[in-house]
C-alpha positions in Angstrom: 17.6 -98.8 3.6 15.7 -98.0 6.8 18.6 -96.0 8.1 18.8 -94.0 4.9 15.0 -93.2 5.3 15.5 -92.3 8.9 18.4 -90.0 8.0 16.4 -88.4 5.2 13.4 -87.8 7.6 15.7 -86.4 10.3 17.4 -84.1 7.7 14.0 -82.8 6.4 12.7 -82.2 9.9 15.9 -80.3 10.8 15.6 -78.1 7.7 12.0 -77.3 8.5 12.7 -76.5 12.1 15.7 -74.3 11.1 13.5 -72.4 8.6 10.8 -71.8 11.2 13.4 -70.7 13.8 14.8 -68.2 11.2 11.4 -66.7 10.5 10.6 -66.4 14.2 13.9 -64.6 14.7 13.0 -62.2 11.9 9.6 -61.5 13.5 11.3 -61.0 17.0 13.7 -58.5 15.4 10.8 -56.6 13.8 8.8 -56.6 17.0 11.9 -55.2 18.9 12.1 -52.4 16.3 8.4 -51.6 16.8 8.7 -51.7 20.6 11.7 -49.3 20.3 9.6 -46.9 18.2 6.7 -47.1 20.7 9.1 -46.3 23.5 10.4 -43.3 21.6 6.8 -42.1 21.0 6.0 -42.6 24.6 9.1 -40.5 25.6 7.9 -37.7 23.2 4.5 -37.8 24.8 6.0 -37.6 28.3 8.1 -34.6 27.2 5.0 -32.9 25.8 3.1 -33.5 29.0 6.0 -32.0 31.0 6.1 -28.9 28.8 2.3 -28.6 29.0 2.5 -28.8 32.8 5.2 -26.0 32.8 2.9 -23.9 30.6 0.0 -24.4 32.9 2.0 -23.4 36.0 3.1 -20.3 34.1 -0.5 -19.4 33.4 -1.4 -20.1 37.0 1.4 -17.8 38.2 0.2 -15.1 35.8 -3.4 -15.4 37.2 -2.1 -15.3 40.7 0.0 -12.2 40.1 -3.0 -10.5 38.4 -5.2 -11.4 41.3 -2.7 -10.0 43.7 -2.6 -6.7 41.7 -6.4 -6.7 41.9 -6.3 -7.2 45.6 -3.8 -4.3 46.0 -6.0 -2.0 43.9 -9.1 -3.0 46.0 -7.1 -2.2 49.2 -6.2 1.2 47.7 -9.8 1.9 46.8 -10.9 0.9 50.3 -8.2 3.2 51.8 -9.4 6.0 49.5 -13.0 5.4 50.7 -11.9 5.5 54.3 -10.0 8.7 53.7 -13.0 10.3 52.1 -15.2 9.1 55.0 -12.8 10.8 57.4 -13.1 14.0 55.3 -16.9 13.6 55.5 -16.7 13.1 59.3 -14.6 16.2 59.6 -17.0 18.2 57.5 -19.9 17.0 59.7 -18.0 18.0 62.8 -17.3 21.4 61.3 -21.0 21.8 60.3 -21.9 21.0 63.9 -19.6 23.7 65.2 -21.1 26.1 62.7 -24.6 25.2 63.8 -23.7 25.9 67.4 -22.2 29.3 66.5 -25.3 30.2 64.5 -27.8 29.1 67.0 -29.4 32.5 67.3 -29.8 33.1 63.6 -32.5 30.8 62.4 -32.5 31.9 58.8 -28.7 31.7 58.5 -28.8 28.3 60.3 -31.3 26.9 57.8 -29.4 28.3 54.8 -26.1 26.8 56.0 -27.8 23.5 56.8 -29.3 23.2 53.3 -26.0 24.1 51.6 -24.0 21.7 53.9 -26.6 18.9 53.3 -26.4 19.4 49.6 -22.5 19.4 49.7 -22.4 16.2 51.8 -25.0 14.6 49.5 -23.1 15.6 46.4 -19.8 14.4 47.9 -21.4 11.1 48.9 -22.9 10.7 45.4 -19.5 11.4 43.8 -17.7 9.0 46.1 -20.3 6.3 45.5 -20.2 6.8 41.8 -16.4 6.6 41.8 -16.5 3.5 43.9 -19.0 1.9 41.5 -16.9 2.8 38.5 -13.8 1.3 40.1 -15.6 -1.9 41.0 -17.2 -2.2 37.5 -13.8 -1.6 35.9 -12.2 -4.2 38.1 -14.9 -6.7 37.4 -14.5 -6.2 33.6 -10.7 -6.7 34.0 -11.2 -9.9 36.0 -13.8 -11.1 33.5 -11.3 -10.4 30.7 -8.5 -12.2 32.5 -10.8 -15.1 33.2 -11.9 -15.3 29.5 -8.3 -15.0 28.3 -7.2 -17.8 30.7 -10.2 -19.9 29.7 -9.3 -19.7 26.0 -5.6 -20.4 26.8 -6.5 -23.4 28.9 -8.9 -24.6 26.2 -6.2 -24.2 23.5 -3.7 -26.2 25.7 -6.4 -28.8 26.3 -7.2 -29.1 22.6 -3.5 -29.4 21.8 -3.0 -32.1 24.4 -6.1 -34.0 23.2 -4.9 -33.8 19.6 -1.5 -35.1 20.5 -3.1 -37.9 22.6 -5.4 -38.9 19.7 -2.4 -38.8 17.3 -0.5 -41.1 19.6 -3.5 -43.4 20.0 -3.9 -43.6 16.3 -0.2 -44.4 15.9 -0.5 -47.1 18.6 -3.6 -48.6 16.9 -1.8 -48.5 13.6 1.2 -50.2 15.1 -1.0 -52.7 16.8 -2.7 -53.5 13.5 0.7 -53.8 11.8 1.8 -56.2 14.5 -1.3 -58.3 14.2 -0.8 -58.4 10.4 2.8 -59.5 10.8 1.8 -62.1 13.4 -0.8 -63.5 11.1 1.7 -63.8 8.3 
């Protein structure tokens, strides 16, 4: 009779242990599926990050090329100013020659001097005005490019943050699901 009781107790213990082992195996399989889905989500996030890095490098390249164009235009303006300065220098030299040739005629000398001074002043004002317009136009273009790049970078940043928050919420939800399943 004791042996029968011992066999019954051993049989009951074996059945309980087997049932617990089966439920643990089911939980392990469920956890493996969740880990696989998390790995896939992580891979998608990494792909998104790589694509965003490519977009950012494209934007940087665009900015660099526009800055190079701006530098070239500034060099052209500088060369133009140098050329105009050379013209002004030649005009001044010519005025000096005229002054020497008209040394005896004071009235003619004063008239030519006033006209030449007016022409040089007018030319200088025109060159200065043109230079200011070019600089102002260039500053506006740089400001526009900066604003455009700022908005593009802000959009990319917002998209990245949105994706990160979505992934975080998915991870939190998955974590809560795992906790619920572990509590069951």
